[in-house]
N, C-alpha and C positions, 0 to 999 in steps of 0.2 A: 282450286278456283275463285272462290268467297272472298280470299282471305285480301288474293291477288285484288278484286274488283273491285273492293276497300282502298286500297292502295290506291289504284285505279283515283277511285271518283274522293279520296284524300284530293291526290295531284288533280283532279278537275276534271278528268276524263272523264266521258263517257264511251264507251266501251263498243258498239256498232254491235256482236256479238253477242245474245247472253248466254248466261249459261247454259239454261235449255236447249240453246242450237247448238253450243259445242256440243254436248251430249253428243245428242241425236247426227253430228253430224260422224264424229265418230263410229258412234254408231254403224253407222249405214257402211263407215268403212271395214267392218270384221274385225275379225280375230286380221291382229299387227301390232308390231316389236317399233317401239317408240324411236326416236333415232338417239338416244342416248344410252338403252337398254341398246342395244347395237351396234356404239361406237364401245360399251364396259366389255360384251362379252368376248369380241374381237380386240383386241385389250386395247386402245385408241381414248387417246382423253379425253376424259366427258365437262360438255359444257354446261358441267354445272353451274358454276361460281357465273357466266351468264344468265344463264332458263330460272335458276332459282336465289343462284346468293344474292343478286342481284335489289330479287321484291325480298325477300328479308331484311337484306339493308336497308331498300326502300322502309318499308313497312315502322322499325324501329323506330330511323331519323321524323315520323309522319308522326308516332305512336301507335302506331296501326297494333292493335297482336295480332302473331302469328301461329297458331300454336301449332295450329296444321304443320303449316310449310316447314316450318322450322325444323317441325319431325319427324319430317319425309329430308331435308336440308340433311341432317345429321344424319336417318338414316345413309346414306347415297355416302356422302359424304365417310364415313365408317367400312362400308361395304369399297370404293376406290384403294380407300389407305390401306384396309387391309391388299385387297390386291395386288397392289404395291411392295407392300412388303413380303407377301411370299415369290413380288416376281423377284428384288431383292435376295427370298431365301436359297434361291434358284447357281443365282451366280456366285 
């Protein structure tokens, strides 16, 4: 979230909800699964490019370091790619 906030700041965008507020809101929701995890578990395409890939791309273009976001993105892509390979092996 810090890296994404840095991208927004570089674009002159002030996010209306702080990271602490977002975390507190998520905590209030309690145990849940994100929509991307639900998609993954159901075998549906994940919105990885729109949700994470776009932010990584913006960070690259703006010169904002995004090591944590890039690591999460790479791991999620690997999971998605491996799921696709496993599905192909079953046919």
